[in-house]
N, C-alpha and C positions, 0 to 999 in steps of 0.2 A: 395686308401682305404677309404679316407674321402671325402665327397662331401657336398656342401652347397646348400640349396634350399631356395629361397625367396618367401614368400607368402604375400598376402595382409595384413595380421595381424601380421605376425611374420617372423623372420629370424631364421631358424632352421638348425642344422647340424646333420648328422647321422654318427655313427661310429660303428665298429664291435667289437665283443668280440671273443677272441680266441676260437676255437672249444672246447666244453665241459665246457664252462663257465670259462675258465682260465684267464690268465693275459690279460688285455685289450690291443688291438693293438695300441692304442694311449693313452699316458698319458702326462699330463702337468708336467714340472719339479717341479714347486711350484706355489703358488698363483700369484706371480709377473709375471711369464711366462704365466699363464692363462690370466692375465689381458692384457698383450701385444697382445696376439692372439685375445682376445675378442674386444679390442679397435678398431682394423681395421674394424671389421664388424659394430660396432656402428658408427664409423666415416662415413661409406658409407651411413648411413641414413640422414646425414647432419642435425643433430638436431639444432634448432634455439635457441640461448641464453641458452646453456645447463648449468645445475648444476648437479654434480655427487654426489650421496649419497651412501656410502658403509654401508652395514649392519654389525654392530659389532657382533662378532669380525672379523671372517674370511673374510668378504666381503670387508674390508677396503683396504688390500694390492691389491686386484683385482681392486677395484675402483680407487686406486691411479694411476694405469697405464692407465685406461680409461680417467681419468681427465687430465693426462699429455698429452695424444694424442689429446684430444679435446681442450686443453688449457682452461679448464673450472675450476671453483671453486669446491673444494672438501669439503664435510662435512660427518659426521657420522650420521647414523640413528639407534637408539637402539630399538631392538625388542627382547623380551624374551619369551621362551616357557613356557606355563602353564603345569606343570607336574601333572600326575595322583597321587592322594593321595596314599601313600605307595609305589609308583614306579615312582618317579619324572623324571626319564630318559624317560619315555613314555609320549610324548606330547599329550595333549587333546585340545590344542589350543595355541594361542600366543597373546601377548599384546605388543603394540608399544607405542612410545612417543605420548602424547596426549590422553592416556587411550583408544586407539582404540583396541578393542578385537575381536578375531576370535575364535570360539569354534567349536570343532568337536562334534556335538550333538549326533551323532551315538555312538562315543566312550564313551561319558558321560553316555548314557543310558545303553550301554552294560556292563560297569563296575559298574553300580548301584551306581554312585556317588551321594551323597546327596547334597542338596542345601548348607548346612553348609560347607561340605568338599570342594565343588566347590568354594565357596566364599573365603575360607581360601587359596586355591591354587592361586586364582586370586590376593588376597592381597599380597601374597608372591612374585608373578611374578611382580606386580606393584612396589614393593619395590626394586626388582632387577633392573628394568628399571631406577628408580630414582637414584640408586647408580651408575650405569654405566654412565648415562648422566653426573652426577657430576664429575666422573673420567675422562671422555673423553673430555667433553666440558667445564667443570668448570662453571663459571658464564656467559660465552659467549652465547648469544642467538643463536638458529639455523639459518642457512642462510634463507633469505626470498626467497621463490620459486614462489610466485605468478607471473604469466605471463611468466615464464620460462619453457623450456623443462627439465624435471627432469629425469635423468638416475639413476635408482635404481639398485645397483649391489650387488650380493652375490657370494659366491664361489661355489654354487651348489644348485640344487632343488631336494629334495626327496619327501616329502609329500606336501610341498609348504605352510604350515601353517604360518611360519614367513614372507614369501614373501607376502602372501595375506594381513596380518595385516599391513605390511609396505606400500603396495600400497594404502590401504584404508586410512591410516594415511596421506599419501602425498596428496591424492585427497582432503582432508579437508583443505589443505593449498592453494588450487586454482591454480595449475600450468597450463601452456598452454597445455602441453602434458606430458604423463608419459611413459617411456620406461623401461622395466625390462630387465636386461642384466646379463646372467650367463654363465660360461664356460661349465657347464654340468648339465643335468637335465633329470628326468624321463619323457618320452614322454607324458604320461597321465597327468602329473602335468603341463607341458608346455602348453598343450592344454587347461586345465582347467583355467589357469591364463590369457589366452587371453581375457577373459571377464573382467579382472581387469585392464589391461593396454592397451594403444594405440598401442604399439608394444612390442613383446617379442623377445629377441635375445638370442639364445642358440646355441653355436657352436658345442656341442656334445650332441646327444640324444641317448644313448645306449639303445638297446631293453631291456637289463637287467642291471639296474643301480647298484643294490646290495647296494653300499654305495658310497656317494660322494667322500670320501677319496680314494677309489679304483682307481680313475682317476687322482691321483697326485702321483708323486714319493716322494715328501715331503709334508706331510699334518700336520706338527707340529703345535701346538697351536699358535695363534697370541697373542703375549703378549701386555699388556697395553702400555708398553714403545714404542713398534713398532707403535701402533695406534697413540700415541701422536706425534711421530716423523713424520709420514706420513701426519697427519693433519697440522703439522707445515711447511710442504713443503720439508722435507728432501728427497733427491734422493739417499740416501745410499742404495745400492743394493748388499747385501752380496751374495756370490755364493750359489746356492741351496745346501742344505744338502743332501748328498747321503746316503740313507740307506744301511747298509751293510748286511741287511737281505736277505736271499735267499728264494724264494717261494718253499714250499714243499707241496706235495699232499699225504694225508694219507688215506689208505683204512680203512673204518670203518664198512663195511658190504657188502653184495652182490651187486656188481656194484655201490657202493656208495663211493665217496671220499670227504673229506673235505680239505680245504686249510689253510695253515699257513705260517707265516713269521718266519724263523729260523735265529737267529744270535748267533754265537759261537765265542767269543773272544779266542785268544790263551790261552791255559792253563785254560780253564773254570773251575770254582770251583763247579759248579752245574748248573742245568737247571730249570728255572722258567717258567711254562706254564700258559698263560693268558687266562681266560675265560671271555668274555665280557658280558654285560647285554643286556636286551631288548632294541631295538631301536638303537643299536650300532653295531660295527663290529671290526674286527681285526685292522682296520685303526683308531680306536679311538685315538684322540690326547692325551687324558688323560692317557690311558694305555701306549701309546708310550712314554710319558714323564717319567713314572715310569720305563718302560723297558730300556730307555736310561740311567737312573741312575744306574740300575742294571748292564747293560753292562759295564759301566765305572768302576764298581767294580768287573769286571771279572766273572760275572755270564752270562751264556747263557740264551737266552729268546726265547720262542716260542709263538707267538700271533696267536690264532686260531679263525676261524669261525666254530663253531660246527654244523652249518646247511649249506646245499647247498643253492644256490640262489633260487631254486624252492621251497625248504622247508620253506625258510624265508617268502615266500608269504602267507603261511598258518599261520595266527597270533597265532593260538593255539600252534604251535610247539615252539614258542619263550618262552612260559611259561611251557613247558613240561620238568620239572626238571629231571625226570628219563631218558628221551631220551638224554638230554644234558649231563647228567652224564655218560651214556653209551658211548657217543662219546668221552668224556674226558678219560674214561678208555681205550678205543681203542687207543687213541692217546698216552697214557702213555705206553702201550704195544709196540707201534711202536717205541717210544723213546728207550725202553729197548733193542730192536732188531736191531736198526740202528747203523752202525759202528761209525758214528760221535758222537752219544750221549749215547751209551751203557755204563753203569758203572757210569754215573753221578748221584749224588743224585737229586731227583726230588721234587720240591715244586710247589704249585699252587698259583696264584694270581687271585682272582675272584672279579668282580664288579657287583653290583646290583643282578640280577637273576643268573649271572654267579657264584657268591659266593655260592649260594645254590647248584648249580651243582658241584662245586669244593668240598664242604664238603660231599656231597652224594658220589662222586667218591672216596674221601679219605677214607670214611668209608668202602667202598667195597674193596679197595686195601690194607688197613692195613699198614704194615711197608714199602710198596713200595713207599708211599708218606710221606715225612719227615715232611712237614709243610705246612700250608695254611694261606694266608693273604687275608683278605676281605676288599674292599674299598666301603663304602656306600652300603654294601651288604644286601641281604635278606637271612640270614642263616636260618630263620624260615621256608623257603620253603623246607628245608631238615630236618624238625623236626623229622621225623620217623627214621632218621639215625644219628642224632647228638650224641646220647649216645654211638654209635659204633666207633666214630672217635678216632683214636689213635695218629694222627699227632698233633703237637703243633699248636695252632691257634692264630692269631692276628686279631682282629676286629677293623677296623678304621672307625670312623663315625664322621660326622660334628656335632658340638655342637648345631647348629640350625636345624638339620635334626631330629626333635623330634620324629616323628612316627617311622622312621627307627632306631633311637637310642633305642627306646623301644623294637623293634623287636630284636635288637642285645643283649640287656640286658637279655631278656628272653632266647635267644639262649645260651648265656654264661652260664647260670645256668644249662643248659641241657648237656653241653659238659663236659665230664669227664676227658679228657686229659688237659694238660696245655693250658690255654686260657686267653689271655689278651685283654682288651678293651681300645683302645686309642681314646680319643675324641679330635678332632682338634677344638679348641675354635673359635667361630665366623664363622665356615664354614657351608655351606649348602650342599645339597645332591651331587652336581656335583663338589664341591670344587673349585668353580670359583673365589673365593675371592683372592686378591693378596697374594701370598705366601702359600696359603692353599695346593695346589697340591705339592709344594716343600716339605712341611711337610710330606705329604703322602709318597713321594718318599724316604725321609730320614728315616721315621719309617719303611717302608718296607725293605729298604737296611739293616738297623741295625738288623732287625728281621731275615732276611735270612742269614746274616753273622753269627749270633749265632746259629740259629736253623737248617739251611741247611748244614752248614759246621762245626759248632762248633768252628770256628776260631776267631769269634768276641767276644767283651765283652758281658757280660750278659745284656739282655734287661731290661731296667727300665722304 
């Protein structure tokens, strides 16, 4: 089913997707497994005096296995996405250590981003880079790569913005050669990055990538502690976490199905449906972390992709809140009719644009949806429906996510049902700061305990 082909500029692999765009026929168990498979292909290139650099966060566990196979030094390379103003999950570029920037000029122009807004987004991304460098490397200088073959490793390539910034940053440090190595990538991105590296190694190039996380059984977030341990040389290799979720296919229209991951603990107290934001998928590690906390508290979870892979390619669909809400409504009706989930109280968890869709759908469904939780959401995108929402609502926003915080404050004033605003101090839009996402999970769990089942203490 899988074959490798070697070309003059790249080592690439192709793999198939199940008919109809379903479950991939090949998946890595986790990032460490992907790294072990990738390492053999990199070793075949016989890199001279190699140094391996893992892109933080998710590239470091993959890079660790490559470095171990090559018996090469390992270091971290920090690259951060430059988020669009008002929708930071949508990347308009990336910035790497050394203040090397890559911008998607087409996206900047299409979104009508002003010079002041762009500079503010760059300043924010630059601060994130500095913070992560301090956390991962401390006062230790980066490894000197001049004269060495540098193997830059990430866990996957979607648009390639962060990888492009990383490769350009490394070029400025005068290596002998640069190899980009990833376990999975979109073919068009792999092709485009050949101009940036001497070799590109990609062991899987699915015709429809959809999302990098779709090609892993376990795509849980890489924690700072794990990065520190791997950079220190720890070979601790915990068994891969097996998701208990089963894939379900939900009919949402004529000849149209969407895909979700359903997990139902024994004696589930309710079901929380997750609607992700733009630039993400049901494999979002942030949503999965929150879902894991809810599952541990005996709530069922359903993480959905509200668009098909073909629809995702049309960027306008990602921001079509009415379409996304219609899909969420159809999914809720499926829940009410399926024997496994019928009778369970239903709540929504929406992130970014997904929060707008969740509130729109809740307004349409009335009492059929008990409560809605938004993480870094854009409730303003459902402005025409906010006054009709009957469900209780919790809006969770990072204290440093100023523009989105303003959107949420305005939305709170328009929602007539019970609505609370929880601000996570020091957190930015993606809640990437240490402990920030744990606070989100705790807030969401407490809210659902009280508002989805009525069994928990009153939320304060």
